[in-house]
C-alpha positions as CSV (number, residue, x, y, z in Angstrom):
1,N,-15.7,-147.8,112.7
2,D,-14.4,-150.5,110.3
3,G,-14.5,-153.2,113.0
4,R,-10.7,-153.3,113.2
5,N,-8.7,-151.6,116.0
6,D,-11.8,-149.7,117.1
7,H,-11.1,-150.2,120.9
8,I,-8.1,-150.3,123.2
9,F,-7.8,-152.1,126.5
10,P,-4.8,-153.7,128.1
11,I,-4.2,-157.4,127.9
12,I,-2.3,-158.7,130.9
13,E,-0.3,-161.8,129.9
14,D,2.4,-164.1,131.4
15,G,-0.1,-166.1,133.3
16,C,-0.5,-163.4,135.9
17,E,-3.9,-162.3,137.1
18,F,-4.4,-158.6,137.8
19,S,-7.9,-157.7,138.7
20,N,-6.8,-154.6,140.6
21,F,-5.3,-152.4,137.8
22,K,-6.2,-149.0,136.4
23,F,-6.2,-148.1,132.7
24,S,-6.5,-144.5,131.8
25,V,-6.4,-142.4,128.6
26,F,-5.4,-138.7,128.6
27,N,-5.3,-136.0,125.9
28,R,-2.1,-134.0,125.4
29,W,-3.2,-131.5,128.0
30,G,-3.4,-134.2,130.7
31,Q,-7.2,-134.3,130.8
32,A,-8.5,-137.7,131.7
33,L,-10.8,-139.0,128.9
34,Y,-11.3,-142.6,130.0
35,E,-10.7,-144.7,133.1
36,A,-11.3,-148.3,133.9
37,K,-10.4,-150.2,137.1
38,G,-10.0,-153.9,137.0
39,T,-12.2,-155.0,134.2
40,G,-14.3,-152.7,132.1
41,E,-15.2,-151.7,128.7
42,P,-12.4,-150.9,126.3
43,W,-11.9,-147.3,125.3
44,D,-13.6,-146.6,122.0
45,G,-12.1,-143.3,121.1
46,T,-14.9,-141.2,122.6
47,Y,-15.2,-138.7,125.4
48,N,-18.6,-137.7,126.8
49,G,-20.2,-139.6,123.9
50,A,-18.4,-137.7,121.1
51,K,-15.5,-139.0,119.0
52,V,-12.2,-137.4,120.0
53,P,-10.2,-135.5,117.4
54,T,-7.5,-137.3,115.3
55,G,-4.2,-137.3,117.2
56,A,-2.1,-139.0,119.8
57,Y,-3.4,-139.9,123.2
58,I,-1.4,-141.1,126.3
59,Y,-2.4,-144.3,128.1
60,V,-1.3,-145.4,131.6
61,V,-1.7,-148.9,133.0
62,N,-1.0,-149.1,136.8
63,L,-0.9,-152.7,138.0
64,Y,-0.5,-151.7,141.7
65,N,2.2,-154.4,142.1
66,G,5.1,-152.1,143.1
67,D,6.3,-151.6,139.5
68,Q,6.1,-148.2,137.8
69,P,2.9,-147.7,135.7
70,K,3.3,-148.6,132.0
71,T,2.7,-145.7,129.6
72,G,2.5,-145.2,125.9
73,T,0.6,-143.5,123.2
74,V,-2.3,-144.6,121.0
75,T,-3.1,-142.7,117.8
76,V,-6.7,-142.1,116.8
77,V,-7.2,-141.8,113.0
78,K,-10.3,-141.3,111.1
């Protein structure tokens, strides 16, 4: 909540336009905490209106272009 790095959302570069993608965030047990298709609000580190605990979360970006989905982790700190 300091105004820096408070949200996460994929930025698709290289001049490509992907309006049909899915961005998801999961906890370590595989529970989906956030999902956006195409455009949407960035994930703000909450689930059901409450801040998630400090820790690592997995994100998946599926571009639906024949490539494997891109995955990684984002760490929430307080």
